[in-house]
N, C-alpha and C positions, 0 to 999 in steps of 0.2 A: 025797269024797262027803258026809260029815258036814256039811262047812261050806255045802256047797250046799243041803243041806235045812234047817239053820239059818237061811239066807236066806231061802229059799221061805217058811218059818214067819213069820220077822218081815215079809215083804212080803203075806202074807196079810193082815196087820191091815190093810193100804191097801183092799184088794178087800172084807174084811168090815165097813169104817166108812168110807166114802168122804167122810162129811160132817164127819169129824175132821180140822181145820185142822192138827194135829201131824203128818199123814201130809205134808205138803210138805216137812217137814224128814227125814222117814224115806226119801222117794221120793230127795230131793238127796243125805243121805246114801249110798246106794245107788248114786250116779252117772247115777240116772235122769232124761232129759230129756223124755222123750215117753211117752205113754200112747195104745197103738193098741186100738183097740175095733172088732173086724171086724164086719161085718153079721150078724145072728143070725136073718134070716129063713129060709132053707134050709141053713143051716150045720149042723154036726154039734153035737149035744148039747153039747160042750165048750163050744164057743163060745157058744152061746145061754147058758149059766151065766155066762160070764165077761162076757158085753154086758149082762147084766140088770142090774148096780148102776147102769148109766150111762143109764138111763132121761134124757131130755133135763131133766127138772125136777130131777134129782136131781144132776147135775153141781156139783162142788164150786168153791167161787170161786178156788181155787189153780189148777185148771186149766182152759185157755182153748183153745177148738176153734180148730184151725189147718188142717184141711183135712178135708173130706168128700165121699165117692163112693160111690154104688151102695149108701147104708146105713152104711158104714163110715167111721170117725172116728178123726183124730188130732188127741191134746191135747197142748200144752206145758204143762211145769211152771213156773208163775209162780215167781219165787224167793220163797225162804221169809223 
């Protein structure tokens, strides 16, 4: 349980500062290859909060949009 919480805290750095290019390495080190951003329109508050950093203008260069449907998006991690 403690390891899980530590990993969550470490990955929270990504969500809090998407623009930081060092986070490409953070995601890769964690084995993450894709980031799914749900449609935040009529979804519960939890998803609205998660999707907020992904306003189209703020998506970092190390993530590439690979799928979009109904407002939900999937980004692939470009190799760091």
